[in-house]
Structures are given as structure tokens and as C-alpha cells.
C-alpha positions in Angstrom: 0.3 0.4 0.0 1.4 3.6 -0.8 2.1 5.8 1.8 0.3 8.8 2.5 2.5 11.8 2.8 1.6 15.0 3.9 5.0 16.4 3.5 6.5 18.1 0.8 10.2 17.4 -0.3 13.0 18.4 1.9 13.0 19.3 5.7 10.6 18.1 7.8 11.8 19.0 11.2 14.7 19.0 13.5 15.6 18.9 16.9 18.9 18.9 19.3 19.3 17.1 22.5 21.9 16.6 24.4 24.3 13.3 24.3 23.5 11.7 27.5 21.6 8.5 27.2 18.1 9.7 28.6 17.6 11.7 25.5 17.9 8.6 23.3 14.2 7.7 24.0 12.3 10.8 23.1 14.4 11.1 20.3 13.5 7.4 19.1 9.5 7.9 20.3 9.9 11.7 17.8 11.6 10.0 14.8 8.9 7.1 14.6 5.5 9.3 14.9 7.3 11.5 12.3 8.1 7.6 10.1 4.1 7.1 10.9 2.7 9.8 9.3 5.3 8.8 5.8 3.2 5.4 6.2 5.3 3.2 8.0 4.1 1.0 10.5 4.6 -2.5 12.4 7.9 -3.8 12.1 9.2 -1.0 10.5 9.0 1.4 13.1 10.6 -1.0 15.5 13.4 -0.8 12.7 13.3 3.0 12.8 13.7 2.9 16.2 16.6 0.6 16.3 18.3 2.2 13.6 18.0 5.5 15.8 19.9 4.1 18.8 22.2 2.6 16.9 23.2 6.1 15.2 22.7 8.2 18.1 24.8 5.8 20.1 27.3 5.2 17.5 27.5 9.1 17.1 27.8 9.9 20.8 30.4 7.2 21.5 32.7 8.9 18.4 32.3 13.0 18.7 33.0 13.6 22.6 35.6 12.8 24.7 34.9 10.1 27.6 32.9 12.7 30.7 32.4 15.3 27.8 28.4 16.1 27.1 27.7 18.0 23.9 24.6 18.1 21.7 23.3 15.8 18.4 20.9 17.6 16.3 18.2 15.0 14.0 17.3 16.0 11.3 13.8 14.6 9.3 14.0 15.2 5.7 11.2 14.0 3.0 13.5 11.9 -0.5 11.1 10.7 -3.4 10.8 7.5 -2.8 12.4 8.3 0.5 11.8 9.2 4.5 15.3 10.8 6.1 17.0 10.2 9.6 20.5 12.6 10.0 21.7 12.8 12.5 24.5 15.8 13.3 27.0 16.7 15.9 30.0 19.2 15.9 32.4 16.9 17.8 35.4 15.8 17.4 35.8 14.7 14.0 35.9 11.0 12.8 38.9 9.1 13.2 39.0 6.1 10.8 41.4 4.3 12.5 39.7 4.2 16.4 36.9 3.1 14.4 38.3 0.4 12.6 39.8 -0.9 15.3 36.7 0.1 18.1 34.0 -3.0 18.1 31.3 -1.4 19.5 31.5 1.9 17.1 32.1 -1.1 13.8 28.9 -2.9 14.9 26.6 0.0 15.2 27.4 1.1 11.9 27.1 -3.2 10.5 23.6 -2.7 11.9 22.9 0.6 10.6 22.9 -1.2 7.6 20.9 -4.2 8.0 18.4 -2.4 9.5 17.8 0.5 6.7 17.6 0.7 3.0 20.6 3.6 2.8 23.0 4.4 4.3 25.4 8.2 3.7 28.0 9.4 5.9 29.2 12.8 5.3 32.7 14.1 7.5 32.9 17.7 8.2 36.0 17.5 9.4 36.4 20.1 12.5 32.8 21.1 11.8 31.3 17.7 12.8 30.3 14.8 10.9 26.4 13.9 9.5 24.6 10.2 9.1 21.7 9.6 6.9 19.4 6.6 7.8 17.4 6.1 4.4 14.1 4.2 4.7 12.5 3.8 1.7 9.2 4.6 2.0 6.1 1.6 1.9 5.0 0.8 -1.9 3.4 -1.7 -3.6 5.6 -4.2 -6.1 4.0 -4.0 -9.3 5.7 -7.3 -10.1 3.5 -9.2 -7.5 1.1 -11.4 -10.1 2.3 -10.0 -13.1 3.6 -13.6 -14.3 -0.2 -14.5 -14.2 -1.9 -11.4 -16.0 -0.3 -12.3 -19.2 -2.7 -14.9 -21.1 -0.5 -16.0 -24.0 -2.1 -14.9 -27.0 -0.8 -11.6 -25.4 2.4 -13.2 -25.4 3.0 -13.7 -28.6 4.9 -12.1 -30.5 2.5 -9.3 -32.3 3.5 -6.5 -34.6 1.3 -3.3 -34.2 -1.0 -2.0 -37.1 -0.9 1.8 -36.3 2.3 3.8 -35.1 3.2 5.0 -31.7 1.9 8.0 -30.2 5.2 9.0 -28.4 4.3 11.5 -25.3 6.0 12.6 -22.1 4.1 10.3 -19.7 1.9 11.9 -16.6 3.0 10.8 -13.1 -0.4 9.5 -13.1 0.9 7.1 -15.3 3.3 5.3 -13.3 1.4 1.9 -12.9 2.0 1.3 -16.2 5.5 1.9 -16.2 6.2 -0.2 -13.8 4.2 -2.8 -15.2 6.8 -2.1 -18.9 9.8 -2.5 -16.6 8.7 -6.3 -15.6 7.9 -6.9 -19.0 11.0 -5.7 -20.4 13.3 -7.1 -17.4 11.3 -10.0 -15.5 12.8 -9.4 -11.7 16.3 -8.0 -12.5 16.4 -4.7 -12.6 16.7 -1.4 -10.7 13.9 -1.5 -8.1 12.2 1.5 -7.7 10.8 1.0 -11.1 8.8 -1.9 -9.5 7.0 1.0 -7.6 4.3 2.8 -9.2 4.2 5.5 -6.7 8.3 5.9 -6.1 8.0 7.1 -9.6 4.8 9.1 -9.6 7.3 11.3 -6.6 10.0 11.6 -8.9 8.0 12.7 -12.1 6.1 14.8 -9.4 9.2 16.7 -8.1 10.5 17.1 -11.4 13.4 14.9 -10.9 12.0 12.3 -14.1 10.8 13.0 -17.2 10.2 10.2 -19.2 8.8 9.6 -22.9 6.3 6.6 -24.1 5.2 4.7 -26.8 1.5 4.4 -26.8 -0.3 2.6 -29.3 -4.1 3.9 -30.0 -5.2 1.8 -27.2 -3.9 3.4 -24.7 -1.0 0.9 -23.9 2.6 1.8 -23.6 4.7 -0.6 -25.0 8.4 1.4 -24.9 9.8 4.0 -22.5 13.0 6.0 -21.7 13.5 8.6 -19.7 15.6 11.6 -18.3 16.7 11.7 -14.7 18.1 15.1 -12.7 19.9 15.4 -9.8 17.7 18.3 -9.4 14.4 19.9 -10.7 17.0 23.0 -11.9 19.5 20.7 -13.8 21.1 21.7 -16.4 22.4 17.8 -17.8 20.1 15.2 -17.8 21.1 11.8 -17.5 18.6 9.7 -19.7 18.2 6.0 -19.1 16.1 2.8 -18.2 15.3 2.1 -22.0 12.7 -0.7 -22.0 10.6 -2.3 -25.0 7.7 -4.9 -24.7 9.6 -7.7 -25.6 6.6 -8.1 -28.3 7.2 -5.0 -29.7 11.0 -4.8 -30.2 12.7 -4.2 -33.9 10.3 -1.5 -34.5 13.4 1.2 -33.8 11.7 2.8 -31.1 14.8 3.3 -28.3 16.0 5.5 -31.5 12.6 7.8 -31.8 12.2 8.0 -28.1 15.9 9.4 -27.4 15.3 11.8 -30.4 11.6 12.6 -28.6 13.4 13.8 -26.0 16.8 14.9 -27.3 14.2 18.1 -28.4 12.7 18.1 -25.4 15.5 19.4 -23.8 17.3 21.3 -26.2 14.2 23.1 -25.9 14.0 23.3 -22.2 17.8 24.9 -22.3 19.9 21.9 -21.6 23.2 22.0 -22.2 23.5 18.3 -22.8 21.9 14.8 -21.8 24.4 12.1 -20.5 23.5 8.3 -20.8 24.9 5.1 -20.3 25.6 2.1 -23.2 25.9 -1.7 -22.1 28.8 -3.7 -23.4 27.6 -7.2 -23.7 25.6 -6.2 -27.6 27.1 -3.6 -29.4 23.8 -2.1 -30.2 22.9 0.9 -28.1 26.3 2.1 -28.8 25.9 2.2 -32.2 22.3 4.1 -31.8 23.5 6.5 -29.8 26.9 7.0 -32.1 24.6 7.6 -34.8 22.3 10.2 -33.3 25.9 12.1 -32.6 26.5 11.1 -29.0 30.2 10.5 -28.1 31.6 8.4 -25.9 33.2 10.3 -22.5 34.1 7.4 -20.6 33.7 3.5 -19.4 33.1 2.0 -16.2 34.5 -1.6 -15.8 32.3 -2.9 -13.0 28.9 -0.7 -12.9 26.1 -3.0 -12.5 25.6 -6.5 -11.1 25.6 -9.5 -13.5 22.6 -10.3 -12.7 20.8 -7.9 -14.6 19.4 -9.3 -18.2 16.9 -8.6 -20.7 13.9 -10.7 -21.5 13.7 -12.1 -25.0 17.4 -11.0 -25.8 18.6 -14.0 -24.8 17.8 -13.8 -21.1 21.7 -14.4 -20.4 24.1 -13.4 -17.8 27.3 -11.7 -17.5 29.2 -14.1 -15.5 31.3 -10.3 -14.6 29.6 -7.3 -13.6 29.1 -5.2 -16.5 30.8 -2.7 -18.2 29.0 0.7 -19.3 30.3 3.4 -21.9 29.4 6.8 -20.7 27.6 9.0 -23.5 27.7 12.9 -24.1 24.9 14.3 -26.2 25.9 18.3 -26.8 22.4 20.1 -27.1 23.3 23.5 -26.4 26.4 25.9 -26.5 27.8 25.7 -22.5 30.2 28.7 -21.0 33.4 28.6 -21.6 35.3 27.1 -18.6 38.5 26.6 -17.3 39.4 23.1 -16.1 42.4 21.8 -14.4 43.4 18.2 -15.7 45.6 15.6 -14.4 48.6 15.4 -16.1 48.1 11.5 -16.6 44.7 11.9 -17.8 44.6 15.0 -19.6 45.8 13.4 -23.4 42.7 11.2 -22.8 40.4 14.3 -21.7 41.5 16.2 -24.6 40.6 13.9 -26.7 36.9 13.6 -25.4 36.4 17.4 -25.3 37.3 17.9 -29.3 34.4 14.4 -29.9 31.9 16.5 -28.0 33.0 20.0 -29.7 33.2 21.4 -25.4 34.5 25.0 -24.4 36.7 24.5 -23.1 40.5 26.4 -21.5 43.0 23.3 -20.4 45.3 23.5 -17.3 46.9 20.7 -16.7 48.2 19.7 -13.0 51.0 17.3 -11.9 50.1 14.7 -8.9 53.2 15.8 -7.2 51.9 19.6 -7.0 51.1 20.7 -3.6 47.5 20.3 -2.2 47.0 23.3 -0.1 46.2 22.5 4.0 43.1 22.5 6.0 41.2 19.6 6.5 39.5 17.2 3.4 35.1 16.9 3.9 33.4 13.9 2.5 30.1 12.6 1.6 30.0 8.9 1.0 26.9 7.5 -0.5 26.3 3.3 -0.5 23.9 1.4 -3.0 22.9 -2.3 -3.0 20.0 -3.6 -4.6 21.9 -4.6 -8.3 25.1 -1.7 -7.8 26.8 -2.6 -4.7 28.8 0.2 -5.5 29.6 3.7 -2.9 30.5 7.2 -4.2 32.8 9.5 -2.2 32.1 13.0 -2.4 35.0 15.3 -1.8 33.6 18.2 -0.2 36.4 20.5 0.7 39.7 19.0 -0.4 42.9 19.4 2.0 46.2 18.2 2.1 44.4 15.5 4.1 42.4 13.9 1.5 44.7 11.1 -0.1 44.4 9.9 3.1 41.0 10.2 4.3 40.0 8.5 0.8 42.3 5.5 1.3 40.8 4.7 4.7 37.2 4.8 3.4 37.9 3.2 0.4 39.5 -0.1 2.9 36.4 0.5 4.8 34.0 0.1 2.1 35.9 -3.0 0.5 35.5 -4.7 4.3 32.1 -4.0 4.1 31.9 -6.1 0.3 30.9 -3.3 -2.1 32.3 -4.1 -5.2 33.0 -1.3 -6.7 33.8 2.4 -5.5 33.8 5.4 -7.0 35.3 9.3 -6.7 33.6 12.2 -8.2 36.0 15.1 -8.4 35.6 18.6 -9.6 37.2 19.6 -13.2 37.2 23.0 -12.2 39.8 22.5 -9.0 43.2 22.2 -9.1 43.2 20.8 -6.3 40.8 17.7 -7.2 43.0 17.1 -10.3 46.2 16.9 -8.0 44.5 14.5 -5.9 43.9 12.4 -8.9 46.8 11.8 -9.8 47.6 10.8 -6.1 45.1 7.6 -6.2 46.0 6.5 -9.7 49.3 5.4 -7.8 46.9 4.0 -5.1 44.5 2.0 -7.5 42.1 4.1 -8.2 41.2 4.1 -12.3 40.0 6.2 -14.4 36.4 6.0 -15.5 35.2 9.0 -17.4 33.8 12.7 -17.4 30.6 14.1 -17.0 30.5 17.0 -18.9 28.4 19.9 -16.7 26.7 18.1 -14.2 27.7 20.1 -11.3 27.9 23.7 -12.9 31.2 22.4 -14.8 32.6 19.0 -15.4 32.9 16.0 -13.2 35.9 13.1 -13.0 34.7 10.0 -11.6 37.6 7.6 -10.8 36.7 3.8 -9.9 38.0 1.1 -7.3 37.7 -2.3 -8.0 37.0 -4.5 -5.1 38.4 -7.9 -5.9 35.9 -7.8 -9.1 37.7 -9.6 -11.8 37.5 -8.0 -15.2 37.8 -9.6 -18.8 38.5 -7.3 -21.5 37.8 -9.5 -23.7 33.6 -10.0 -22.6 33.7 -6.1 -23.4 32.3 -5.3 -27.0 33.0 -1.2 -27.7 32.5 0.0 -31.3 34.3 3.4 -32.1 38.1 4.5 -32.1 37.8 6.4 -28.9 36.1 3.7 -26.7 38.6 1.4 -28.3 41.4 3.9 -26.7 39.6 4.8 -23.3 39.5 0.8 -22.8 42.8 0.1 -23.5 43.5 3.1 -21.5 41.9 1.8 -18.4 42.7 -1.7 -18.3 46.4 -1.3 -18.9 45.5 0.8 -15.4 43.8 -1.8 -14.5 46.4 -4.7 -15.1 49.5 -2.6 -13.8 47.4 -1.1 -10.0 48.9 -2.2 -7.0 
């Protein structure tokens, strides 16, 4: 049953209490009562209370000296499809060595990962820490009983007599999109697409737009979506391509992508980026034919358990590699970018291929990074991804050490891939990228204009076997990218 939420997106409530144990029970009840307003009930409320307890005690133990009394702030937020409990403090910065060696703290964090659906950690240095606990809002999965809904006649291959109409879906059509996701991927796709209410929320909040191919009788037979980091973003990700197996072979993917390109161009977006699978060449060839160009390759992006229904339904046997593509829509501002010397030649080629308006400066790995403390945000995804992303919010002289500490911790928690996102508008980030290349971080690619400028993404594989012979790439640029990253992979320490 979908949640009945009376709160808009953003902060819902905030309270600050003392770090002493007697503050715990009141904030547990406070968080649980707000969670109830979001349709969370029964055992899930108990898990909310347990999660608040583990987070509160973890912060109380790590932020303050023994015998010291401080303050802990809890912030509740509503995000699309999720209820977030953030626990903040302005005490001691996190001592990673202490965390790894303190069995009590390590156990607290381990329990948090199992109690709720997501977990993020933001290190603000001397300004404290923010621990985010993410609970998916209750929603009914469309997959339940779907296999029994299709009759043998419906499962047979058909070809519509009329050309389907392409149009943007409305939020109230989210159920039909969720059903299409099931018909296209079975149970193997990203889980949010099986929950119509989560799709509806994203559409209504301006974070998702979907082009659909709709038959005259109203049936949705194909879809392709744009995803925005925020409602006012200058670029969007194009993805979640879905075609009902009964209607493949009609070139619907290309037509939907052209529709979204025109729509995004009229909105004033600078460009659209997308990811193309490497288990076959078709998606890459389609992107190239439309004028999109490669910007990177992720060696180990998604679980080998994702499969396409009626395209062999075969699994990879290794995590799937993806190729980044970018399609330039409108002229972007002239930007100065700082490139790690190691990657400068590769990125210059990517810029030239995509016609991007850039002033390039190179930075050596030996260049000094200014003093001050590093601040990081760390986000973990499970589901089909089982990966984590580290986002520096401030880069100080201790950045390399801190990132490697967090990387080791994530690897110990069996995260299979770790990504590091760096702004190319920062010379410190460019120097840091060069330093981390010597520690096992590999080039992944760039995403133009993602954060008011270009983002450099690095990748770190945690005991993941990668065989380049099982990766299909099409263009000379993609082959150069794959060869470069493969050399890094083979030479990593």
C-alpha cells in the first residue's frame, strides 16, 4: 500500500538534544511518530527506533571525549520515495583508525546497514559529521502477480498496425511504466521501477521525465526517461530504456531518444549523458548514429544478474561494463578545467570529440594540495549495484589519506565498486586524482556540466575480476578509453 505523505520534499523536522543516554528514548519516539505520518508501520517502525538508537549511540561515542557532554541534532527529511533520518554533531572529526579498531562502533555501523535501506556518511572535519539513514517509503511492487496476468495470446509476438504515439508520461501513469519495467526485465531491474508510487513522486517533483510509445488503445509499449539530480539541473541522464518484448524491432529506442533530445534542447539543457551496455554493440551504435560521443567507461557498474527478457535472457558471469555517452544540446559557458597530467591527453580527446568549450590547464600529481581538513560525503547503494560513491566537499592536504581509509572500510563491507567524483574546476582535485592513480583508482570518465562544470569520475574495484575480452566497444574513441583503463587495471598495486 502506498504511503500517504503530507509533507513536501525537504526538511520535515529538526531537534537538538544532549548526548547523554536519557535523550535517546524521546528522540526515538519523535522519529517514529513522524515515520508513521509517512505510512511506515508495524515492524518497520521498530526498525526505525533501533536504527535511531544505533546511530545516536555511535555518534555519542565517537564525537565526544569520555565524560564530555555535547549536543546531537536529528533532522528528518522527505526525499522522493524515501524518509531520511540525519544525525549530526559538531564534536570531534571521525578518527578512521579508531573506527576500524573499535568493535563497538564498527558493530553499530554494521547494524545500521542492515536495519534500513540506505546509509550515507558526510565528514565535515572539525565542523562535525552527518550520518544519514534512509528508509524507502512503503509501496506495493507491481511485479507481484504480473506473470499470471499475461495470457498466451498476449505473450505471442505481435506487430501493431498503427504507429505508436510518442509523448511524455504524466505522474498518474506511473503504474503502466512499472508494469512495462517488469515485462522488459522480469525481476532483474533496479528495484525502484517496480514501485509506481516512487516513480510518481519523482515525476511530480521534476526529477524524472519519461517519453513513452503509446498505442491508440492506450497501451504503453516502450519508454525512455530523463533523470535530474535536481529540478533545475543543466544536464540530465537518459536511461531506463524499456521495450515490451512483443514490440521489439520497431526502432522505438532511437525515436524516443530523438524526442527527448528535442524536448531537452527546448528546455535549454546543455546536454544529456547516458550509459550504454557492452554485452552487445546495439545501444552504442544507436548513440553514435544520433551524434552522441563517448566520455568514459565503467568497468564494473552493475551486477551480472541484470538480464533482458527475450534477448537471450543471458547473464554476464561478471559485473557489466558500461560506456558513458554525452550528447551536446546547447552551447555551454567557456570554462577553465584543471586536468590531471596523467589523463590530460585522454580528456582533451573527449573534449574535442564532444565539441566542448574549454580552457585547459594541466596539474601534476606532485603539485601541492593546500592545507586544511578534507570533508567527504559517502553514499552506498546495494540492490543490483552494490557500490559506493565518495564526493569530496572540501579537499585538504589529508584528502588522499582519508579517501584511502574510507575505501578500505568500504571494501571490508564487501562493496564491489567505489567511485570518486571530483570537480575539474579545482586544481586540488586534479592533483588528488593523480595521487590516487598510484593507489589503485582508475580513470572512469567525465560527465560534462554535471555540477556547474565538469565532473571527473574515478573507479576502484574491490576484488572484482575484469576481462576486457568480454567487453564490446564500437568506436575508435571507446577502444582507446578501454585500452587505457585496462592498462591501469592490469598495473594497479
